[in-house]
SEGUDO-12365 format. One record per atom (N, C-alpha, C): residue number from 1; chain; atom name; x, y, z. Coordinates in pm, whole numbers. Example, Ala and Ser with C-alpha at 12.3 -4.5 7.8 and 13.67 -1.06 7.14 Angstrom:
2
 resi chain name      u      v      w
    1     A    N   1319   -569    780
    1     A   CA   1230   -450    780
    1     A    C   1320   -330    780
    2     A    N   1285   -225    708
    2     A   CA   1367   -106    714
    2     A    C   1290      3    787
END
This chain:
229
 resi chain name      u      v      w
    1     A    N   9153  -2898   -808
    1     A   CA   9053  -2815   -771
    1     A    C   8974  -2773   -884
    2     A    N   8850  -2795   -884
    2     A   CA   8745  -2775  -1005
    2     A    C   8731  -2623  -1034
    3     A    N   8726  -2558  -1138
    3     A   CA   8749  -2442  -1187
    3     A    C   8577  -2380  -1164
    4     A    N   8522  -2279  -1109
    4     A   CA   8401  -2223  -1092
    4     A    C   8388  -2167  -1237
    5     A    N   8269  -2214  -1290
    5     A   CA   8200  -2168  -1417
    5     A    C   8092  -2054  -1382
    6     A    N   8130  -1948  -1406
    6     A   CA   8014  -1835  -1416
    6     A    C   7919  -1798  -1524
    7     A    N   7972  -1857  -1649
    7     A   CA   7890  -1825  -1759
    7     A    C   7751  -1863  -1749
    8     A    N   7669  -1787  -1790
    8     A   CA   7528  -1781  -1802
    8     A    C   7474  -1892  -1906
    9     A    N   7404  -1951  -1873
    9     A   CA   7280  -2045  -1975
    9     A    C   7237  -1960  -2085
   10     A    N   7215  -2015  -2191
   10     A   CA   7136  -1945  -2304
   10     A    C   7009  -1908  -2259
   11     A    N   6930  -1987  -2174
   11     A   CA   6813  -1945  -2127
   11     A    C   6817  -1814  -2011
   12     A    N   6937  -1826  -1923
   12     A   CA   6947  -1696  -1848
   12     A    C   6972  -1595  -1956
   13     A    N   7038  -1580  -2028
   13     A   CA   7079  -1489  -2125
   13     A    C   6981  -1398  -2167
   14     A    N   6882  -1509  -2229
   14     A   CA   6766  -1432  -2317
   14     A    C   6657  -1435  -2234
   15     A    N   6647  -1484  -2105
   15     A   CA   6510  -1435  -2031
   15     A    C   6490  -1296  -2008
   16     A    N   6361  -1282  -2036
   16     A   CA   6325  -1137  -2015
   16     A    C   6331  -1093  -1853
   17     A    N   6355   -973  -1792
   17     A   CA   6346   -937  -1684
   17     A    C   6190   -919  -1654
   18     A    N   6098   -993  -1627
   18     A   CA   5992   -994  -1590
   18     A    C   5934   -910  -1486
   19     A    N   5826   -854  -1456
   19     A   CA   5823   -753  -1319
   19     A    C   5657   -768  -1327
   20     A    N   5631   -755  -1200
   20     A   CA   5486   -761  -1131
   20     A    C   5425   -613  -1151
   21     A    N   5311   -582  -1121
   21     A   CA   5228   -663  -1085
   21     A    C   5157   -761  -1205
   22     A    N   5142   -890  -1186
   22     A   CA   5129  -1015  -1297
   22     A    C   4976  -1012  -1308
   23     A    N   4944  -1015  -1448
   23     A   CA   4796  -1059  -1474
   23     A    C   4776  -1184  -1503
   24     A    N   4703  -1274  -1410
   24     A   CA   4682  -1406  -1474
   24     A    C   4560  -1437  -1504
   25     A    N   4558  -1511  -1648
   25     A   CA   4411  -1520  -1705
   25     A    C   4397  -1684  -1696
   26     A    N   4281  -1727  -1677
   26     A   CA   4245  -1868  -1663
   26     A    C   4188  -1904  -1765
   27     A    N   4201  -1982  -1856
   27     A   CA   4102  -2008  -1984
   27     A    C   4034  -2157  -1949
   28     A    N   3916  -2132  -1935
   28     A   CA   3836  -2272  -1899
   28     A    C   3724  -2307  -1979
   29     A    N   3764  -2438  -2048
   29     A   CA   3673  -2482  -2133
   29     A    C   3555  -2551  -2054
   30     A    N   3405  -2533  -2138
   30     A   CA   3307  -2561  -2089
   30     A    C   3316  -2697  -2043
   31     A    N   3203  -2770  -1944
   31     A   CA   3205  -2900  -1907
   31     A    C   3120  -2937  -2015
   32     A    N   3099  -3101  -2032
   32     A   CA   3009  -3168  -2122
   32     A    C   2872  -3127  -2167
   33     A    N   2843  -3083  -2298
   33     A   CA   2736  -3048  -2326
   33     A    C   2632  -3161  -2363
   34     A    N   2508  -3143  -2372
   34     A   CA   2385  -3252  -2443
   34     A    C   2400  -3258  -2580
   35     A    N   2509  -3353  -2665
   35     A   CA   2507  -3329  -2805
   35     A    C   2365  -3382  -2860
   36     A    N   2306  -3443  -2775
   36     A   CA   2183  -3512  -2842
   36     A    C   2076  -3404  -2894
   37     A    N   2064  -3277  -2816
   37     A   CA   1985  -3182  -2844
   37     A    C   2083  -3050  -2928
   38     A    N   2187  -3061  -2991
   38     A   CA   2241  -2988  -3080
   38     A    C   2155  -2973  -3176
   39     A    N   2078  -3069  -3272
   39     A   CA   2016  -3054  -3384
   39     A    C   1884  -2968  -3366
   40     A    N   1846  -3007  -3248
   40     A   CA   1714  -2933  -3205
   40     A    C   1730  -2788  -3157
   41     A    N   1802  -2786  -3070
   41     A   CA   1834  -2641  -3027
   41     A    C   1929  -2566  -3074
   42     A    N   2041  -2615  -3136
   42     A   CA   2121  -2530  -3198
   42     A    C   2257  -2538  -3144
   43     A    N   2358  -2513  -3174
   43     A   CA   2492  -2517  -3101
   43     A    C   2497  -2421  -2999
   44     A    N   2452  -2299  -3012
   44     A   CA   2460  -2208  -2911
   44     A    C   2376  -2238  -2776
   45     A    N   2268  -2341  -2782
   45     A   CA   2179  -2345  -2665
   45     A    C   2190  -2487  -2628
   46     A    N   2291  -2558  -2641
   46     A   CA   2284  -2692  -2572
   46     A    C   2317  -2675  -2438
   47     A    N   2244  -2743  -2339
   47     A   CA   2283  -2761  -2197
   47     A    C   2384  -2832  -2154
   48     A    N   2445  -2839  -2062
   48     A   CA   2517  -2958  -1998
   48     A    C   2424  -3091  -1977
   49     A    N   2502  -3197  -2030
   49     A   CA   2435  -3314  -1990
   49     A    C   2460  -3357  -1819
   50     A    N   2421  -3490  -1798
   50     A   CA   2474  -3519  -1658
   50     A    C   2619  -3551  -1639
   51     A    N   2703  -3597  -1726
   51     A   CA   2831  -3587  -1705
   51     A    C   2906  -3443  -1700
   52     A    N   2849  -3357  -1790
   52     A   CA   2891  -3201  -1761
   52     A    C   2832  -3160  -1636
   53     A    N   2747  -3198  -1578
   53     A   CA   2715  -3139  -1455
   53     A    C   2795  -3196  -1339
   54     A    N   2825  -3313  -1358
   54     A   CA   2927  -3382  -1247
   54     A    C   3081  -3319  -1298
   55     A    N   3112  -3307  -1382
   55     A   CA   3253  -3224  -1427
   55     A    C   3239  -3102  -1394
   56     A    N   3126  -3023  -1375
   56     A   CA   3126  -2882  -1312
   56     A    C   3146  -2874  -1167
   57     A    N   3084  -2979  -1096
   57     A   CA   3097  -2978   -961
   57     A    C   3241  -3018   -919
   58     A    N   3317  -3084   -987
   58     A   CA   3441  -3109   -958
   58     A    C   3540  -2997   -998
   59     A    N   3505  -2915  -1118
   59     A   CA   3582  -2812  -1150
   59     A    C   3570  -2687  -1041
   60     A    N   3440  -2676  -1001
   60     A   CA   3422  -2581   -885
   60     A    C   3504  -2591   -758
   61     A    N   3513  -2747   -726
   61     A   CA   3625  -2728   -628
   61     A    C   3766  -2666   -650
   62     A    N   3790  -2710   -784
   62     A   CA   3943  -2647   -807
   62     A    C   3930  -2479   -813
   63     A    N   3837  -2427   -848
   63     A   CA   3795  -2298   -891
   63     A    C   3810  -2208   -739
   64     A    N   3743  -2289   -660
   64     A   CA   3736  -2231   -545
   64     A    C   3868  -2199   -465
   65     A    N   3945  -2270   -507
   65     A   CA   4096  -2261   -427
   65     A    C   4174  -2190   -516
   66     A    N   4119  -2141   -627
   66     A   CA   4198  -2034   -718
   66     A    C   4150  -1860   -678
   67     A    N   4219  -1769   -657
   67     A   CA   4146  -1624   -657
   67     A    C   4159  -1577   -806
   68     A    N   4008  -1507   -800
   68     A   CA   3960  -1471   -916
   68     A    C   3898  -1342   -885
   69     A    N   3937  -1254   -982
   69     A   CA   3884  -1116   -961
   69     A    C   3752  -1098  -1084
   70     A    N   3768  -1136  -1162
   70     A   CA   3682  -1104  -1247
   70     A    C   3628  -1228  -1355
   71     A    N   3522  -1238  -1411
   71     A   CA   3470  -1353  -1469
   71     A    C   3431  -1293  -1631
   72     A    N   3462  -1374  -1735
   72     A   CA   3418  -1361  -1861
   72     A    C   3338  -1479  -1891
   73     A    N   3237  -1468  -1998
   73     A   CA   3185  -1599  -2035
   73     A    C   3149  -1573  -2161
   74     A    N   3126  -1682  -2243
   74     A   CA   3072  -1649  -2386
   74     A    C   2948  -1643  -2394
   75     A    N   2857  -1628  -2502
   75     A   CA   2734  -1600  -2508
   75     A    C   2651  -1766  -2472
   76     A    N   2727  -1843  -2523
   76     A   CA   2684  -1987  -2538
   76     A    C   2658  -2035  -2401
   77     A    N   2517  -2123  -2393
   77     A   CA   2466  -2174  -2264
   77     A    C   2542  -2245  -2201
   78     A    N   2617  -2347  -2262
   78     A   CA   2714  -2459  -2202
   78     A    C   2844  -2394  -2117
   79     A    N   2887  -2267  -2182
   79     A   CA   2973  -2189  -2107
   79     A    C   2924  -2129  -1986
   80     A    N   2797  -2055  -2016
   80     A   CA   2770  -1977  -1902
   80     A    C   2696  -2102  -1797
   81     A    N   2667  -2222  -1807
   81     A   CA   2594  -2303  -1733
   81     A    C   2728  -2359  -1624
   82     A    N   2841  -2376  -1706
   82     A   CA   2962  -2409  -1658
   82     A    C   3006  -2324  -1536
   83     A    N   2991  -2196  -1569
   83     A   CA   3038  -2072  -1456
   83     A    C   2916  -2063  -1354
   84     A    N   2804  -2112  -1370
   84     A   CA   2663  -2057  -1308
   84     A    C   2690  -2088  -1157
   85     A    N   2731  -2190  -1103
   85     A   CA   2740  -2224   -974
   85     A    C   2845  -2162   -905
   86     A    N   2962  -2145   -961
   86     A   CA   3089  -2071   -933
   86     A    C   3006  -1928   -882
   87     A    N   2949  -1863  -1012
   87     A   CA   2917  -1703   -972
   87     A    C   2837  -1694   -868
   88     A    N   2713  -1774   -864
   88     A   CA   2625  -1790   -766
   88     A    C   2709  -1803   -590
   89     A    N   2817  -1873   -574
   89     A   CA   2859  -1902   -461
   89     A    C   2968  -1807   -422
   90     A    N   3030  -1752   -528
   90     A   CA   3117  -1602   -531
   90     A    C   3028  -1495   -525
   91     A    N   2910  -1472   -591
   91     A   CA   2858  -1361   -613
   91     A    C   2898  -1267   -696
   92     A    N   2970  -1327   -771
   92     A   CA   3038  -1245   -891
   92     A    C   2951  -1211   -994
   93     A    N   2963  -1112  -1071
   93     A   CA   2879  -1075  -1190
   93     A    C   2965  -1096  -1312
   94     A    N   2920  -1189  -1387
   94     A   CA   2999  -1212  -1506
   94     A    C   2986  -1108  -1637
   95     A    N   3083  -1105  -1710
   95     A   CA   3077  -1003  -1822
   95     A    C   3059  -1115  -1941
   96     A    N   2969  -1103  -2002
   96     A   CA   2897  -1196  -2109
   96     A    C   2969  -1137  -2239
   97     A    N   3044  -1203  -2303
   97     A   CA   3127  -1127  -2438
   97     A    C   3133  -1235  -2529
   98     A    N   3060  -1190  -2658
   98     A   CA   3052  -1258  -2788
   98     A    C   3166  -1303  -2819
   99     A    N   3295  -1224  -2784
   99     A   CA   3431  -1236  -2853
   99     A    C   3479  -1360  -2822
  100     A    N   3399  -1449  -2713
  100     A   CA   3464  -1550  -2669
  100     A    C   3388  -1654  -2713
  101     A    N   3286  -1660  -2816
  101     A   CA   3193  -1735  -2860
  101     A    C   3264  -1835  -2943
  102     A    N   3229  -1947  -2972
  102     A   CA   3316  -2078  -3026
  102     A    C   3351  -2030  -3179
  103     A    N   3472  -2061  -3215
  103     A   CA   3495  -2074  -3369
  103     A    C   3476  -2171  -3434
  104     A    N   3431  -2150  -3548
  104     A   CA   3407  -2277  -3635
  104     A    C   3486  -2276  -3746
  105     A    N   3567  -2376  -3763
  105     A   CA   3669  -2392  -3888
  105     A    C   3662  -2537  -3952
  106     A    N   3559  -2535  -4082
  106     A   CA   3547  -2663  -4112
  106     A    C   3645  -2724  -4215
  107     A    N   3775  -2650  -4213
  107     A   CA   3881  -2724  -4314
  107     A    C   3974  -2777  -4242
  108     A    N   3968  -2801  -4108
  108     A   CA   4105  -2860  -4015
  108     A    C   4125  -3012  -4072
  109     A    N   4027  -3088  -4105
  109     A   CA   4052  -3205  -4135
  109     A    C   4156  -3233  -4248
  110     A    N   4156  -3140  -4322
  110     A   CA   4277  -3179  -4462
  110     A    C   4400  -3140  -4401
  111     A    N   4465  -3107  -4293
  111     A   CA   4601  -3093  -4269
  111     A    C   4634  -3214  -4193
  112     A    N   4769  -3249  -4222
  112     A   CA   4794  -3348  -4147
  112     A    C   4975  -3301  -4115
  113     A    N   5024  -3339  -3996
  113     A   CA   5125  -3338  -3926
  113     A    C   5250  -3384  -4004
  114     A    N   5237  -3479  -4104
  114     A   CA   5365  -3536  -4154
  114     A    C   5363  -3467  -4297
  115     A    N   5302  -3349  -4340
  115     A   CA   5323  -3262  -4432
  115     A    C   5430  -3161  -4393
  116     A    N   5546  -3197  -4378
  116     A   CA   5640  -3171  -4278
  116     A    C   5678  -3024  -4313
  117     A    N   5730  -2958  -4418
  117     A   CA   5756  -2837  -4461
  117     A    C   5642  -2762  -4528
  118     A    N   5642  -2638  -4526
  118     A   CA   5519  -2541  -4583
  118     A    C   5522  -2567  -4715
  119     A    N   5645  -2591  -4777
  119     A   CA   5664  -2610  -4920
  119     A    C   5569  -2743  -4968
  120     A    N   5569  -2858  -4880
  120     A   CA   5504  -2986  -4886
  120     A    C   5362  -2964  -4867
  121     A    N   5339  -2854  -4780
  121     A   CA   5154  -2862  -4733
  121     A    C   5133  -2765  -4848
  122     A    N   5173  -2676  -4931
  122     A   CA   5125  -2625  -5042
  122     A    C   5092  -2703  -5140
  123     A    N   5192  -2789  -5163
  123     A   CA   5174  -2854  -5274
  123     A    C   5077  -2969  -5248
  124     A    N   5075  -3043  -5151
  124     A   CA   4969  -3148  -5132
  124     A    C   4822  -3099  -5068
  125     A    N   4824  -2991  -4988
  125     A   CA   4677  -2954  -4968
  125     A    C   4644  -2805  -5038
  126     A    N   4555  -2830  -5136
  126     A   CA   4552  -2696  -5197
  126     A    C   4472  -2589  -5153
  127     A    N   4408  -2641  -5030
  127     A   CA   4382  -2508  -4953
  127     A    C   4443  -2441  -4846
  128     A    N   4582  -2511  -4830
  128     A   CA   4663  -2472  -4717
  128     A    C   4702  -2300  -4718
  129     A    N   4710  -2259  -4834
  129     A   CA   4747  -2103  -4815
  129     A    C   4626  -2038  -4764
  130     A    N   4497  -2075  -4789
  130     A   CA   4382  -2016  -4757
  130     A    C   4360  -2048  -4614
  131     A    N   4389  -2161  -4567
  131     A   CA   4369  -2204  -4421
  131     A    C   4465  -2131  -4353
  132     A    N   4590  -2120  -4396
  132     A   CA   4680  -2047  -4314
  132     A    C   4656  -1896  -4287
  133     A    N   4603  -1852  -4407
  133     A   CA   4577  -1711  -4407
  133     A    C   4465  -1668  -4300
  134     A    N   4355  -1752  -4307
  134     A   CA   4239  -1757  -4241
  134     A    C   4295  -1779  -4063
  135     A    N   4394  -1865  -4044
  135     A   CA   4421  -1894  -3925
  135     A    C   4515  -1747  -3865
  136     A    N   4579  -1702  -3960
  136     A   CA   4637  -1587  -3891
  136     A    C   4583  -1474  -3871
  137     A    N   4471  -1461  -3952
  137     A   CA   4338  -1356  -3929
  137     A    C   4297  -1383  -3772
  138     A    N   4257  -1536  -3772
  138     A   CA   4205  -1565  -3634
  138     A    C   4289  -1544  -3517
  139     A    N   4428  -1569  -3518
  139     A   CA   4501  -1545  -3433
  139     A    C   4551  -1395  -3401
  140     A    N   4529  -1316  -3508
  140     A   CA   4569  -1157  -3482
  140     A    C   4435  -1100  -3401
  141     A    N   4310  -1148  -3436
  141     A   CA   4170  -1113  -3381
  141     A    C   4219  -1164  -3210
  142     A    N   4267  -1286  -3180
  142     A   CA   4280  -1316  -3026
  142     A    C   4409  -1260  -2974
  143     A    N   4487  -1206  -3036
  143     A   CA   4605  -1147  -2980
  143     A    C   4545  -1004  -2901
  144     A    N   4452   -965  -3025
  144     A   CA   4391   -826  -3005
  144     A    C   4292   -836  -2860
  145     A    N   4224   -949  -2894
  145     A   CA   4120   -962  -2752
  145     A    C   4216   -971  -2605
  146     A    N   4305  -1071  -2620
  146     A   CA   4400  -1089  -2513
  146     A    C   4480   -955  -2453
  147     A    N   4483   -882  -2571
  147     A   CA   4566   -715  -2527
  147     A    C   4452   -644  -2452
  148     A    N   4327   -664  -2510
  148     A   CA   4223   -584  -2454
  148     A    C   4199   -630  -2302
  149     A    N   4178   -751  -2294
  149     A   CA   4137   -802  -2148
  149     A    C   4247   -772  -2041
  150     A    N   4381   -793  -2103
  150     A   CA   4521   -746  -2026
  150     A    C   4498   -590  -1997
  151     A    N   4471   -524  -2059
  151     A   CA   4440   -386  -2058
  151     A    C   4380   -315  -1941
  152     A    N   4270   -409  -1956
  152     A   CA   4160   -340  -1881
  152     A    C   4161   -444  -1738
  153     A    N   4246   -516  -1725
  153     A   CA   4270   -597  -1594
  153     A    C   4405   -640  -1545
  154     A    N   4498   -518  -1554
  154     A   CA   4610   -518  -1522
  154     A    C   4669   -557  -1369
  155     A    N   4711   -675  -1336
  155     A   CA   4738   -703  -1195
  155     A    C   4664   -778  -1151
  156     A    N   4508   -810  -1224
  156     A   CA   4429   -885  -1166
  156     A    C   4415  -1048  -1235
  157     A    N   4361  -1087  -1129
  157     A   CA   4328  -1261  -1193
  157     A    C   4196  -1279  -1243
  158     A    N   4175  -1342  -1390
  158     A   CA   4064  -1315  -1436
  158     A    C   4043  -1452  -1521
  159     A    N   3915  -1506  -1502
  159     A   CA   3863  -1643  -1539
  159     A    C   3774  -1616  -1681
  160     A    N   3814  -1698  -1786
  160     A   CA   3726  -1692  -1885
  160     A    C   3661  -1832  -1924
  161     A    N   3530  -1847  -1919
  161     A   CA   3447  -1953  -1941
  161     A    C   3443  -1969  -2091
  162     A    N   3501  -2054  -2178
  162     A   CA   3460  -2037  -2314
  162     A    C   3483  -2185  -2391
  163     A    N   3540  -2173  -2504
  163     A   CA   3533  -2303  -2588
  163     A    C   3677  -2331  -2635
  164     A    N   3674  -2476  -2683
  164     A   CA   3814  -2559  -2714
  164     A    C   3890  -2450  -2827
  165     A    N   3804  -2414  -2937
  165     A   CA   3874  -2354  -3050
  165     A    C   3911  -2224  -2998
  166     A    N   3847  -2165  -2913
  166     A   CA   3874  -2022  -2863
  166     A    C   4008  -2045  -2816
  167     A    N   4018  -2122  -2704
  167     A   CA   4142  -2167  -2637
  167     A    C   4257  -2197  -2713
  168     A    N   4236  -2289  -2842
  168     A   CA   4338  -2297  -2926
  168     A    C   4404  -2187  -3000
  169     A    N   4316  -2089  -3035
  169     A   CA   4331  -1973  -3092
  169     A    C   4403  -1884  -3018
  170     A    N   4369  -1883  -2879
  170     A   CA   4463  -1781  -2803
  170     A    C   4603  -1840  -2760
  171     A    N   4610  -1972  -2747
  171     A   CA   4724  -2063  -2711
  171     A    C   4848  -2051  -2831
  172     A    N   4780  -2072  -2969
  172     A   CA   4842  -2053  -3043
  172     A    C   4878  -1935  -3140
  173     A    N   4798  -1827  -3067
  173     A   CA   4832  -1695  -3118
  173     A    C   4985  -1639  -3043
  174     A    N   4983  -1716  -2923
  174     A   CA   5103  -1707  -2837
  174     A    C   5212  -1766  -2907
  175     A    N   5219  -1902  -2921
  175     A   CA   5302  -1989  -2968
  175     A    C   5339  -1948  -3107
  176     A    N   5267  -1878  -3178
  176     A   CA   5287  -1837  -3327
  176     A    C   5272  -1966  -3402
  177     A    N   5187  -2047  -3407
  177     A   CA   5222  -2153  -3489
  177     A    C   5096  -2162  -3621
  178     A    N   5131  -2250  -3717
  178     A   CA   5060  -2261  -3827
  178     A    C   4944  -2353  -3795
  179     A    N   4873  -2390  -3903
  179     A   CA   4777  -2490  -3875
  179     A    C   4778  -2621  -3841
  180     A    N   4884  -2684  -3848
  180     A   CA   4970  -2787  -3798
  180     A    C   4960  -2787  -3633
  181     A    N   5027  -2670  -3591
  181     A   CA   5016  -2640  -3449
  181     A    C   4886  -2642  -3374
  182     A    N   4791  -2563  -3454
  182     A   CA   4672  -2532  -3417
  182     A    C   4589  -2671  -3395
  183     A    N   4570  -2746  -3501
  183     A   CA   4539  -2922  -3507
  183     A    C   4606  -3002  -3373
  184     A    N   4690  -2963  -3352
  184     A   CA   4782  -3083  -3274
  184     A    C   4776  -3034  -3103
  185     A    N   4693  -2936  -3071
  185     A   CA   4653  -2915  -2961
  185     A    C   4493  -2967  -2910
  186     A    N   4508  -3034  -2817
  186     A   CA   4391  -3084  -2776
  186     A    C   4349  -3006  -2641
  187     A    N   4224  -2964  -2638
  187     A   CA   4169  -2901  -2522
  187     A    C   4043  -2979  -2458
  188     A    N   4083  -3044  -2365
  188     A   CA   3960  -3107  -2297
  188     A    C   3844  -3046  -2222
  189     A    N   3731  -3105  -2221
  189     A   CA   3621  -3028  -2171
  189     A    C   3663  -3029  -1999
  190     A    N   3611  -2907  -1946
  190     A   CA   3627  -2888  -1813
  190     A    C   3794  -2849  -1773
  191     A    N   3839  -2841  -1900
  191     A   CA   3999  -2801  -1836
  191     A    C   4041  -2677  -1814
  192     A    N   4129  -2632  -1773
  192     A   CA   4218  -2476  -1732
  192     A    C   4329  -2512  -1781
  193     A    N   4349  -2378  -1873
  193     A   CA   4483  -2349  -1914
  193     A    C   4507  -2208  -1847
  194     A    N   4613  -2156  -1811
  194     A   CA   4651  -2049  -1743
  194     A    C   4787  -1967  -1827
  195     A    N   4752  -1834  -1828
  195     A   CA   4847  -1760  -1910
  195     A    C   4882  -1627  -1818
  196     A    N   5005  -1607  -1789
  196     A   CA   5066  -1500  -1713
  196     A    C   5112  -1394  -1800
  197     A    N   5097  -1274  -1748
  197     A   CA   5144  -1135  -1821
  197     A    C   5198  -1077  -1709
  198     A    N   5323  -1009  -1730
  198     A   CA   5392   -926  -1677
  198     A    C   5352   -782  -1691
  199     A    N   5424   -692  -1627
  199     A   CA   5343   -526  -1628
  199     A    C   5433   -468  -1758
  200     A    N   5501   -539  -1831
  200     A   CA   5580   -475  -1973
  200     A    C   5492   -565  -2074
  201     A    N   5402   -647  -2060
  201     A   CA   5339   -732  -2159
  201     A    C   5389   -853  -2189
  202     A    N   5510   -881  -2123
  202     A   CA   5586  -1056  -2166
  202     A    C   5460  -1128  -2119
  203     A    N   5445  -1243  -2221
  203     A   CA   5335  -1343  -2178
  203     A    C   5403  -1474  -2180
  204     A    N   5344  -1551  -2061
  204     A   CA   5428  -1708  -2069
  204     A    C   5266  -1780  -2045
  205     A    N   5286  -1884  -2114
  205     A   CA   5166  -1999  -2089
  205     A    C   5220  -2082  -1987
  206     A    N   5142  -2076  -1855
  206     A   CA   5191  -2125  -1713
  206     A    C   5151  -2256  -1719
  207     A    N   5052  -2311  -1781
  207     A   CA   5016  -2443  -1794
  207     A    C   4897  -2466  -1908
  208     A    N   4863  -2590  -1947
  208     A   CA   4771  -2618  -2053
  208     A    C   4703  -2736  -1999
  209     A    N   4549  -2703  -2024
  209     A   CA   4492  -2836  -2014
  209     A    C   4484  -2929  -1903
  210     A    N   4481  -2849  -1785
  210     A   CA   4488  -2926  -1650
  210     A    C   4363  -2970  -1611
  211     A    N   4338  -3102  -1598
  211     A   CA   4220  -3162  -1581
  211     A    C   4258  -3250  -1424
  212     A    N   4351  -3191  -1356
  212     A   CA   4365  -3290  -1218
  212     A    C   4265  -3265  -1123
  213     A    N   4143  -3208  -1161
  213     A   CA   4029  -3178  -1041
  213     A    C   3935  -3318  -1075
  214     A    N   3945  -3360  -1224
  214     A   CA   3900  -3499  -1266
  214     A    C   3908  -3614  -1226
  215     A    N   3827  -3721  -1171
  215     A   CA   3877  -3846  -1110
  215     A    C   3928  -3935  -1221
  216     A    N   3925  -3912  -1378
  216     A   CA   3948  -4006  -1459
  216     A    C   4026  -3920  -1548
  217     A    N   4140  -3972  -1625
  217     A   CA   4215  -3907  -1722
  217     A    C   4098  -3934  -1851
  218     A    N   4099  -3845  -1939
  218     A   CA   4027  -3860  -2077
  218     A    C   4061  -3993  -2145
  219     A    N   3955  -4023  -2216
  219     A   CA   3971  -4116  -2325
  219     A    C   4103  -4149  -2408
  220     A    N   4178  -4249  -2383
  220     A   CA   4276  -4273  -2429
  220     A    C   4303  -4250  -2594
  221     A    N   4170  -4286  -2659
  221     A   CA   4185  -4266  -2797
  221     A    C   4112  -4147  -2861
  222     A    N   4190  -4024  -2826
  222     A   CA   4137  -3913  -2880
  222     A    C   4025  -3881  -2990
  223     A    N   4081  -3945  -3081
  223     A   CA   3981  -3946  -3233
  223     A    C   3835  -4008  -3202
  224     A    N   3872  -4113  -3155
  224     A   CA   3776  -4212  -3126
  224     A    C   3685  -4124  -3044
  225     A    N   3696  -4081  -2923
  225     A   CA   3639  -3999  -2835
  225     A    C   3564  -3865  -2901
  226     A    N   3643  -3805  -3015
  226     A   CA   3590  -3692  -3071
  226     A    C   3463  -3716  -3158
  227     A    N   3489  -3843  -3215
  227     A   CA   3377  -3874  -3283
  227     A    C   3243  -3929  -3236
  228     A    N   3270  -3970  -3075
  228     A   CA   3172  -4031  -3004
  228     A    C   3091  -3893  -2946
  229     A    N   3130  -3790  -2941
  229     A   CA   3083  -3636  -2918
  229     A    C   3014  -3617  -3011
END
C-alpha cells in the first residue's frame, strides 16, 4: 500500500492567506497612434491612426465583458481616444491623471541582458549605476501611485488607460527588477495587463500583455516592429 504523503509543497507553505474584497486593476496600453503627426503635434497630442481605431473597436468588445467601476486616463490624446468610446457607451466619467503620462527614459538602449551580473554591468556600462538609480526612483514613484489607487478604490475594479513605459514601471515595481528586467518586458499597443490586490495589500500580477481580442498576433520581429513605429 502506498503511504499517504501529507507534507505541503513549498508554494503551499509560503503562499500568503489572501482575503477579499479584492481590488482589480486593469492596465490598458493605448491603441496605435499616428506617428506621422508626432513631429508636428508633439508626443502628447498624437491621435490614433486607422489601425488604432480598428484596435480600439476590438478592445472595446473585450472591455464591455469586464466589470469596471472607475476609469483613469493619462493626459495624452492617444490614451484618452482609446478610452473614448468605452466611456461614452458606459456613461462613465474618467479621472484624467497626469501621473499616468508616458515616461521617457533615453538611456535604455545601452543595457543588454547578457551583461549577466551587476558587477559586469557596472564594469561594461558606465551609466549603469545612474540608470539603475533612476529606475529605482521611478519604481518607487509608481509603487506609491499604485498604493494610492488601491487606497481610494478598495474592493473595486479599476481601468487605467495609459502607456507602455508606465505599465513597465508598474509591473517591474511589483517584480522588483533592475534595468534589464525593465527592458525585457514588451507591452503591446491595445494590450491589457491585470493586477489583483487583496484586503491586506498582497499584490499578484494576474496576467500581462493580453491581446487575445486582436485578430492577429504582433509582428514576430519586435525590434523591427519598434523601428517601424
